C-alpha positions as protocol buffer text, in pm:
chain_id: "A"
residue {
  index: 1
  type: UNK
  ca { x: -1021 y: -2492 z: 1080 }
}
residue {
  index: 2
  type: UNK
  ca { x: -901 y: -2657 z: 758 }
}
residue {
  index: 3
  type: UNK
  ca { x: -531 y: -2622 z: 674 }
}
residue {
  index: 4
  type: UNK
  ca { x: -493 y: -2479 z: 321 }
}
residue {
  index: 5
  type: UNK
  ca { x: -207 y: -2676 z: 168 }
}
residue {
  index: 6
  type: UNK
  ca { x: -206 y: -2481 z: -160 }
}
residue {
  index: 7
  type: UNK
  ca { x: -96 y: -2162 z: 15 }
}
residue {
  index: 8
  type: UNK
  ca { x: 257 y: -2300 z: 42 }
}
residue {
  index: 9
  type: UNK
  ca { x: 259 y: -2534 z: -257 }
}
residue {
  index: 10
  type: UNK
  ca { x: 38 y: -2459 z: -558 }
}
residue {
  index: 11
  type: UNK
  ca { x: 191 y: -2756 z: -743 }
}
residue {
  index: 12
  type: UNK
  ca { x: 59 y: -3008 z: -489 }
}
residue {
  index: 13
  type: UNK
  ca { x: -189 y: -3240 z: -662 }
}
residue {
  index: 14
  type: UNK
  ca { x: -242 y: -3519 z: -408 }
}
residue {
  index: 15
  type: UNK
  ca { x: -274 y: -3525 z: -30 }
}
residue {
  index: 16
  type: UNK
  ca { x: -411 y: -3722 z: 264 }
}
residue {
  index: 17
  type: UNK
  ca { x: -665 y: -3587 z: 512 }
}
residue {
  index: 18
  type: UNK
  ca { x: -936 y: -3682 z: 760 }
}
residue {
  index: 19
  type: UNK
  ca { x: -1307 y: -3599 z: 731 }
}
residue {
  index: 20
  type: UNK
  ca { x: -1393 y: -3368 z: 1022 }
}
residue {
  index: 21
  type: UNK
  ca { x: -1758 y: -3287 z: 942 }
}
residue {
  index: 22
  type: UNK
  ca { x: -2038 y: -3402 z: 711 }
}
residue {
  index: 23
  type: UNK
  ca { x: -2340 y: -3204 z: 590 }
}
residue {
  index: 24
  type: UNK
  ca { x: -2556 y: -3394 z: 339 }
}
residue {
  index: 25
  type: UNK
  ca { x: -2352 y: -3404 z: 14 }
}
residue {
  index: 26
  type: UNK
  ca { x: -2059 y: -3198 z: 140 }
}
residue {
  index: 27
  type: UNK
  ca { x: -1771 y: -3265 z: 378 }
}
residue {
  index: 28
  type: UNK
  ca { x: -1507 y: -3073 z: 569 }
}
residue {
  index: 29
  type: UNK
  ca { x: -1146 y: -3197 z: 591 }
}
residue {
  index: 30
  type: UNK
  ca { x: -872 y: -3125 z: 843 }
}
residue {
  index: 31
  type: UNK
  ca { x: -649 y: -3018 z: 551 }
}
residue {
  index: 32
  type: UNK
  ca { x: -700 y: -2968 z: 178 }
}
residue {
  index: 33
  type: UNK
  ca { x: -518 y: -2889 z: -145 }
}
residue {
  index: 34
  type: UNK
  ca { x: -848 y: -2799 z: -315 }
}
residue {
  index: 35
  type: UNK
  ca { x: -881 y: -2425 z: -377 }
}
residue {
  index: 36
  type: UNK
  ca { x: -1218 y: -2287 z: -263 }
}
residue {
  index: 37
  type: UNK
  ca { x: -1386 y: -2021 z: -480 }
}
residue {
  index: 38
  type: UNK
  ca { x: -1273 y: -1677 z: -361 }
}
residue {
  index: 39
  type: UNK
  ca { x: -1109 y: -1356 z: -480 }
}
residue {
  index: 40
  type: UNK
  ca { x: -1246 y: -1402 z: -832 }
}
residue {
  index: 41
  type: UNK
  ca { x: -1077 y: -1743 z: -876 }
}
residue {
  index: 42
  type: UNK
  ca { x: -1309 y: -2046 z: -918 }
}
residue {
  index: 43
  type: UNK
  ca { x: -1268 y: -2366 z: -719 }
}
residue {
  index: 44
  type: UNK
  ca { x: -1066 y: -2674 z: -806 }
}
residue {
  index: 45
  type: UNK
  ca { x: -1222 y: -3006 z: -900 }
}
residue {
  index: 46
  type: UNK
  ca { x: -1092 y: -3360 z: -858 }
}
residue {
  index: 47
  type: UNK
  ca { x: -1155 y: -3681 z: -665 }
}
residue {
  index: 48
  type: UNK
  ca { x: -1151 y: -3824 z: -314 }
}
residue {
  index: 49
  type: UNK
  ca { x: -1062 y: -4187 z: -250 }
}
residue {
  index: 50
  type: UNK
  ca { x: -1100 y: -4392 z: 67 }
}
residue {
  index: 51
  type: UNK
  ca { x: -1129 y: -4756 z: 167 }
}
residue {
  index: 52
  type: UNK
  ca { x: -1414 y: -4906 z: -37 }
}
residue {
  index: 53
  type: UNK
  ca { x: -1523 y: -4566 z: -170 }
}
residue {
  index: 54
  type: UNK
  ca { x: -1462 y: -4280 z: -413 }
}
residue {
  index: 55
  type: UNK
  ca { x: -1637 y: -3958 z: -517 }
}
residue {
  index: 56
  type: UNK
  ca { x: -1583 y: -3657 z: -742 }
}
residue {
  index: 57
  type: UNK
  ca { x: -1529 y: -3311 z: -592 }
}
residue {
  index: 58
  type: UNK
  ca { x: -1758 y: -3080 z: -791 }
}
residue {
  index: 59
  type: UNK
  ca { x: -1753 y: -2764 z: -577 }
}
residue {
  index: 60
  type: UNK
  ca { x: -1546 y: -2613 z: -296 }
}
residue {
  index: 61
  type: UNK
  ca { x: -1677 y: -2318 z: -92 }
}
residue {
  index: 62
  type: UNK
  ca { x: -1584 y: -2137 z: 226 }
}
residue {
  index: 63
  type: UNK
  ca { x: -1877 y: -2079 z: 463 }
}
residue {
  index: 64
  type: UNK
  ca { x: -1778 y: -1900 z: 780 }
}
residue {
  index: 65
  type: UNK
  ca { x: -1476 y: -2084 z: 919 }
}
residue {
  index: 66
  type: UNK
  ca { x: -1543 y: -2404 z: 722 }
}
residue {
  index: 67
  type: UNK
  ca { x: -1428 y: -2516 z: 377 }
}
residue {
  index: 68
  type: UNK
  ca { x: -1696 y: -2744 z: 232 }
}
residue {
  index: 69
  type: UNK
  ca { x: -1617 y: -2995 z: -45 }
}
residue {
  index: 70
  type: UNK
  ca { x: -1934 y: -3089 z: -235 }
}
residue {
  index: 71
  type: UNK
  ca { x: -1923 y: -3445 z: -368 }
}
residue {
  index: 72
  type: UNK
  ca { x: -2091 y: -3636 z: -647 }
}
residue {
  index: 73
  type: UNK
  ca { x: -2109 y: -3994 z: -528 }
}
residue {
  index: 74
  type: UNK
  ca { x: -2099 y: -4167 z: -189 }
}
residue {
  index: 75
  type: UNK
  ca { x: -2022 y: -3958 z: 119 }
}
residue {
  index: 76
  type: UNK
  ca { x: -1746 y: -4075 z: 358 }
}
residue {
  index: 77
  type: UNK
  ca { x: -1829 y: -4076 z: 728 }
}
residue {
  index: 78
  type: UNK
  ca { x: -1676 y: -3838 z: 979 }
}
residue {
  index: 79
  type: UNK
  ca { x: -1334 y: -3966 z: 1082 }
}
residue {
  index: 80
  type: UNK
  ca { x: -1264 y: -4137 z: 747 }
}
residue {
  index: 81
  type: UNK
  ca { x: -909 y: -4104 z: 616 }
}
residue {
  index: 82
  type: UNK
  ca { x: -917 y: -3997 z: 250 }
}
residue {
  index: 83
  type: UNK
  ca { x: -676 y: -3936 z: -36 }
}
residue {
  index: 84
  type: UNK
  ca { x: -743 y: -3627 z: -245 }
}
residue {
  index: 85
  type: UNK
  ca { x: -650 y: -3582 z: -612 }
}
residue {
  index: 86
  type: UNK
  ca { x: -667 y: -3240 z: -782 }
}
residue {
  index: 87
  type: UNK
  ca { x: -764 y: -3213 z: -1150 }
}
residue {
  index: 88
  type: UNK
  ca { x: -423 y: -3107 z: -1284 }
}
residue {
  index: 89
  type: UNK
  ca { x: -541 y: -2953 z: -1613 }
}
residue {
  index: 90
  type: UNK
  ca { x: -799 y: -2726 z: -1449 }
}
residue {
  index: 91
  type: UNK
  ca { x: -562 y: -2622 z: -1167 }
}
residue {
  index: 92
  type: UNK
  ca { x: -286 y: -2542 z: -1415 }
}
residue {
  index: 93
  type: UNK
  ca { x: -521 y: -2332 z: -1626 }
}
residue {
  index: 94
  type: UNK
  ca { x: -634 y: -2140 z: -1318 }
}
residue {
  index: 95
  type: UNK
  ca { x: -274 y: -2080 z: -1211 }
}
residue {
  index: 96
  type: UNK
  ca { x: -179 y: -1945 z: -1553 }
}
residue {
  index: 97
  type: UNK
  ca { x: -486 y: -1721 z: -1570 }
}
residue {
  index: 98
  type: UNK
  ca { x: -448 y: -1582 z: -1219 }
}
residue {
  index: 99
  type: UNK
  ca { x: -84 y: -1495 z: -1285 }
}
residue {
  index: 100
  type: UNK
  ca { x: -190 y: -1330 z: -1613 }
}
residue {
  index: 101
  type: UNK
  ca { x: -423 y: -1105 z: -1412 }
}
residue {
  index: 102
  type: UNK
  ca { x: -136 y: -998 z: -1189 }
}
residue {
  index: 103
  type: UNK
  ca { x: 80 y: -929 z: -1495 }
}
residue {
  index: 104
  type: UNK
  ca { x: -196 y: -705 z: -1631 }
}
residue {
  index: 105
  type: UNK
  ca { x: -217 y: -525 z: -1295 }
}
residue {
  index: 106
  type: UNK
  ca { x: 158 y: -474 z: -1295 }
}
residue {
  index: 107
  type: UNK
  ca { x: 167 y: -338 z: -1649 }
}
residue {
  index: 108
  type: UNK
  ca { x: -121 y: -97 z: -1582 }
}
residue {
  index: 109
  type: UNK
  ca { x: 56 y: 40 z: -1275 }
}
residue {
  index: 110
  type: UNK
  ca { x: 405 y: 46 z: -1425 }
}
residue {
  index: 111
  type: UNK
  ca { x: 301 y: 227 z: -1745 }
}
residue {
  index: 112
  type: UNK
  ca { x: -4 y: 433 z: -1643 }
}
residue {
  index: 113
  type: UNK
  ca { x: -19 y: 425 z: -1260 }
}
residue {
  index: 114
  type: UNK
  ca { x: -375 y: 290 z: -1279 }
}
residue {
  index: 115
  type: UNK
  ca { x: -527 y: 99 z: -987 }
}
residue {
  index: 116
  type: UNK
  ca { x: -736 y: -214 z: -1030 }
}
residue {
  index: 117
  type: UNK
  ca { x: -1092 y: -187 z: -894 }
}
residue {
  index: 118
  type: UNK
  ca { x: -1224 y: -536 z: -965 }
}
residue {
  index: 119
  type: UNK
  ca { x: -1182 y: -855 z: -1161 }
}
residue {
  index: 120
  type: UNK
  ca { x: -1299 y: -1207 z: -1229 }
}
residue {
  index: 121
  type: UNK
  ca { x: -1164 y: -1513 z: -1406 }
}
residue {
  index: 122
  type: UNK
  ca { x: -1235 y: -1857 z: -1539 }
}
residue {
  index: 123
  type: UNK
  ca { x: -1001 y: -2115 z: -1686 }
}
residue {
  index: 124
  type: UNK
  ca { x: -789 y: -1931 z: -1947 }
}
residue {
  index: 125
  type: UNK
  ca { x: -999 y: -1612 z: -1954 }
}
residue {
  index: 126
  type: UNK
  ca { x: -1041 y: -1310 z: -1731 }
}
residue {
  index: 127
  type: UNK
  ca { x: -1144 y: -949 z: -1702 }
}
residue {
  index: 128
  type: UNK
  ca { x: -1012 y: -662 z: -1493 }
}
residue {
  index: 129
  type: UNK
  ca { x: -1148 y: -315 z: -1419 }
}
residue {
  index: 130
  type: UNK
  ca { x: -930 y: -8 z: -1367 }
}
residue {
  index: 131
  type: UNK
  ca { x: -968 y: 354 z: -1264 }
}
residue {
  index: 132
  type: UNK
  ca { x: -915 y: 523 z: -1601 }
}
residue {
  index: 133
  type: UNK
  ca { x: -1078 y: 815 z: -1781 }
}
residue {
  index: 134
  type: UNK
  ca { x: -994 y: 745 z: -2145 }
}
residue {
  index: 135
  type: UNK
  ca { x: -859 y: 466 z: -2367 }
}
residue {
  index: 136
  type: UNK
  ca { x: -720 y: 509 z: -2717 }
}
residue {
  index: 137
  type: UNK
  ca { x: -845 y: 289 z: -3002 }
}
residue {
  index: 138
  type: UNK
  ca { x: -522 y: 87 z: -3000 }
}
residue {
  index: 139
  type: UNK
  ca { x: -501 y: 64 z: -2620 }
}
residue {
  index: 140
  type: UNK
  ca { x: -589 y: -307 z: -2616 }
}
residue {
  index: 141
  type: UNK
  ca { x: -309 y: -394 z: -2857 }
}
residue {
  index: 142
  type: UNK
  ca { x: -58 y: -192 z: -2655 }
}
residue {
  index: 143
  type: UNK
  ca { x: -159 y: -365 z: -2332 }
}
residue {
  index: 144
  type: UNK
  ca { x: -138 y: -705 z: -2501 }
}
residue {
  index: 145
  type: UNK
  ca { x: 213 y: -630 z: -2630 }
}
residue {
  index: 146
  type: UNK
  ca { x: 339 y: -510 z: -2291 }
}
residue {
  index: 147
  type: UNK
  ca { x: 191 y: -808 z: -2105 }
}
residue {
  index: 148
  type: UNK
  ca { x: 351 y: -1054 z: -2347 }
}
residue {
  index: 149
  type: UNK
  ca { x: 684 y: -875 z: -2304 }
}
residue {
  index: 150
  type: UNK
  ca { x: 660 y: -942 z: -1930 }
}
residue {
  index: 151
  type: UNK
  ca { x: 572 y: -1306 z: -1997 }
}
residue {
  index: 152
  type: UNK
  ca { x: 875 y: -1343 z: -2225 }
}
residue {
  index: 153
  type: UNK
  ca { x: 1095 y: -1185 z: -1955 }
}
residue {
  index: 154
  type: UNK
  ca { x: 1043 y: -1503 z: -1750 }
}
residue {
  index: 155
  type: UNK
  ca { x: 1016 y: -1312 z: -1423 }
}
residue {
  index: 156
  type: UNK
  ca { x: 1026 y: -1536 z: -1113 }
}
residue {
  index: 157
  type: UNK
  ca { x: 717 y: -1542 z: -893 }
}
residue {
  index: 158
  type: UNK
  ca { x: 775 y: -1572 z: -520 }
}
residue {
  index: 159
  type: UNK
  ca { x: 531 y: -1640 z: -237 }
}
residue {
  index: 160
  type: UNK
  ca { x: 600 y: -1515 z: 115 }
}
residue {
  index: 161
  type: UNK
  ca { x: 416 y: -1424 z: 434 }
}
residue {
  index: 162
  type: UNK
  ca { x: 429 y: -1091 z: 619 }
}
residue {
  index: 163
  type: UNK
  ca { x: 295 y: -989 z: 956 }
}
residue {
  index: 164
  type: UNK
  ca { x: 0 y: -756 z: 904 }
}
residue {
  index: 165
  type: UNK
  ca { x: 171 y: -480 z: 1102 }
}
residue {
  index: 166
  type: UNK
  ca { x: 458 y: -485 z: 849 }
}
residue {
  index: 167
  type: UNK
  ca { x: 249 y: -538 z: 535 }
}
residue {
  index: 168
  type: UNK
  ca { x: 36 y: -227 z: 584 }
}
residue {
  index: 169
  type: UNK
  ca { x: 349 y: -11 z: 553 }
}
residue {
  index: 170
  type: UNK
  ca { x: 472 y: -172 z: 230 }
}
residue {
  index: 171
  type: UNK
  ca { x: 418 y: 95 z: -39 }
}
residue {
  index: 172
  type: UNK
  ca { x: 366 y: -163 z: -316 }
}
residue {
  index: 173
  type: UNK
  ca { x: 97 y: -342 z: -115 }
}
residue {
  index: 174
  type: UNK
  ca { x: -83 y: -23 z: -11 }
}
residue {
  index: 175
  type: UNK
  ca { x: -182 y: 49 z: -372 }
}
residue {
  index: 176
  type: UNK
  ca { x: -357 y: -289 z: -389 }
}
residue {
  index: 177
  type: UNK
  ca { x: -571 y: -192 z: -90 }
}
residue {
  index: 178
  type: UNK
  ca { x: -398 y: -411 z: 168 }
}
residue {
  index: 179
  type: UNK
  ca { x: -580 y: -204 z: 430 }
}
residue {
  index: 180
  type: UNK
  ca { x: -907 y: -373 z: 327 }
}
residue {
  index: 181
  type: UNK
  ca { x: -787 y: -714 z: 448 }
}
residue {
  index: 182
  type: UNK
  ca { x: -987 y: -790 z: 768 }
}
residue {
  index: 183
  type: UNK
  ca { x: -803 y: -698 z: 1087 }
}
residue {
  index: 184
  type: UNK
  ca { x: -854 y: -1054 z: 1211 }
}
residue {
  index: 185
  type: UNK
  ca { x: -596 y: -1165 z: 951 }
}
residue {
  index: 186
  type: UNK
  ca { x: -262 y: -1128 z: 1127 }
}
residue {
  index: 187
  type: UNK
  ca { x: -39 y: -1278 z: 857 }
}
residue {
  index: 188
  type: UNK
  ca { x: -64 y: -1164 z: 494 }
}
residue {
  index: 189
  type: UNK
  ca { x: 30 y: -1391 z: 203 }
}
residue {
  index: 190
  type: UNK
  ca { x: 226 y: -1201 z: -62 }
}
residue {
  index: 191
  type: UNK
  ca { x: 259 y: -1298 z: -430 }
}
residue {
  index: 192
  type: UNK
  ca { x: 552 y: -1115 z: -589 }
}
residue {
  index: 193
  type: UNK
  ca { x: 619 y: -1110 z: -964 }
}
residue {
  index: 194
  type: UNK
  ca { x: 971 y: -988 z: -909 }
}
residue {
  index: 195
  type: UNK
  ca { x: 1025 y: -644 z: -1057 }
}
residue {
  index: 196
  type: UNK
  ca { x: 667 y: -603 z: -1180 }
}
residue {
  index: 197
  type: UNK
  ca { x: 386 y: -660 z: -930 }
}
residue {
  index: 198
  type: UNK
  ca { x: 343 y: -743 z: -562 }
}
residue {
  index: 199
  type: UNK
  ca { x: 3 y: -812 z: -406 }
}
residue {
  index: 200
  type: UNK
  ca { x: -165 y: -961 z: -103 }
}
residue {
  index: 201
  type: UNK
  ca { x: -323 y: -1270 z: -255 }
}
residue {
  index: 202
  type: UNK
  ca { x: -457 y: -1610 z: -153 }
}
residue {
  index: 203
  type: UNK
  ca { x: -479 y: -1770 z: -498 }
}
residue {
  index: 204
  type: UNK
  ca { x: -270 y: -2020 z: -693 }
}
residue {
  index: 205
  type: UNK
  ca { x: 3 y: -1910 z: -937 }
}
residue {
  index: 206
  type: UNK
  ca { x: 272 y: -2047 z: -1165 }
}
residue {
  index: 207
  type: UNK
  ca { x: 635 y: -2001 z: -1059 }
}
residue {
  index: 208
  type: UNK
  ca { x: 748 y: -1776 z: -1347 }
}
residue {
  index: 209
  type: UNK
  ca { x: 577 y: -1552 z: -1601 }
}
residue {
  index: 210
  type: UNK
  ca { x: 689 y: -1760 z: -1900 }
}
residue {
  index: 211
  type: UNK
  ca { x: 463 y: -2043 z: -1779 }
}
residue {
  index: 212
  type: UNK
  ca { x: 153 y: -1830 z: -1847 }
}
residue {
  index: 213
  type: UNK
  ca { x: 172 y: -1879 z: -2224 }
}
residue {
  index: 214
  type: UNK
  ca { x: 46 y: -1593 z: -2441 }
}
residue {
  index: 215
  type: UNK
  ca { x: -210 y: -1328 z: -2348 }
}
residue {
  index: 216
  type: UNK
  ca { x: -458 y: -1187 z: -2599 }
}
residue {
  index: 217
  type: UNK
  ca { x: -670 y: -882 z: -2517 }
}
residue {
  index: 218
  type: UNK
  ca { x: -1006 y: -958 z: -2677 }
}
residue {
  index: 219
  type: UNK
  ca { x: -1203 y: -651 z: -2569 }
}
residue {
  index: 220
  type: UNK
  ca { x: -1174 y: -315 z: -2394 }
}
residue {
  index: 221
  type: UNK
  ca { x: -1485 y: -133 z: -2277 }
}
residue {
  index: 222
  type: UNK
  ca { x: -1612 y: 152 z: -2063 }
}
residue {
  index: 223
  type: UNK
  ca { x: -1791 y: 67 z: -1738 }
}
residue {
  index: 224
  type: UNK
  ca { x: -1903 y: 420 z: -1656 }
}
residue {
  index: 225
  type: UNK
  ca { x: -1723 y: 747 z: -1599 }
}
residue {
  index: 226
  type: UNK
  ca { x: -1367 y: 688 z: -1487 }
}
residue {
  index: 227
  type: UNK
  ca { x: -1377 y: 307 z: -1511 }
}
residue {
  index: 228
  type: UNK
  ca { x: -1254 y: 84 z: -1794 }
}
residue {
  index: 229
  type: UNK
  ca { x: -1264 y: -294 z: -1839 }
}
residue {
  index: 230
  type: UNK
  ca { x: -1007 y: -517 z: -2011 }
}
residue {
  index: 231
  type: UNK
  ca { x: -1099 y: -872 z: -2117 }
}
residue {
  index: 232
  type: UNK
  ca { x: -832 y: -1125 z: -2212 }
}
residue {
  index: 233
  type: UNK
  ca { x: -773 y: -1491 z: -2290 }
}
residue {
  index: 234
  type: UNK
  ca { x: -464 y: -1706 z: -2236 }
}
residue {
  index: 235
  type: UNK
  ca { x: -318 y: -1929 z: -2508 }
}
residue {
  index: 236
  type: UNK
  ca { x: -56 y: -2205 z: -2498 }
}
């Protein structure tokens, strides 16, 4: 099983690893700093370098127990020692956007006690769905203001790990449906925006809210009875 280096260090941009499996244009590594598409967050991109070879990483996916890195270029043989380089601009944009989504979750719970039901993101844009009956005409502007207040507060963001048996009794985590994490997962990774939001999460984040930039709510819409959607973008 591939060791996920980004779980402990989202700022890591280069690493060394060994190719453990090859399948046509994709390879598996014994460890990786490349984030694989999951939880609404798209994959990283970057490059792999090895003796007498180099290739671009254009996709990263988890299939069963394997993390496959799809390459554009030559394919290194099994057993090859490689150096990986993450595209810093894309990773940073994903970190800022993912943290913005957690800020939005925190504001919705803190102000209205509304639970998130779904979401998706790309670099510097995202959308989140909430259990909510009605929205006022100025709801988007209010949400935008409150989110940017939390960004300006420069709240620290901490990552920790909890045993599953302890995590399922944490009241803050229960509201984010921690019970839906597969029982095979014995240790839960926690992302805590201190004083605002705490969630079980496997994605990459900045280390304080001020690093997000500025959030702009670009659209609010109804997605059926009792469900509302908020779309936003992130600016420098």
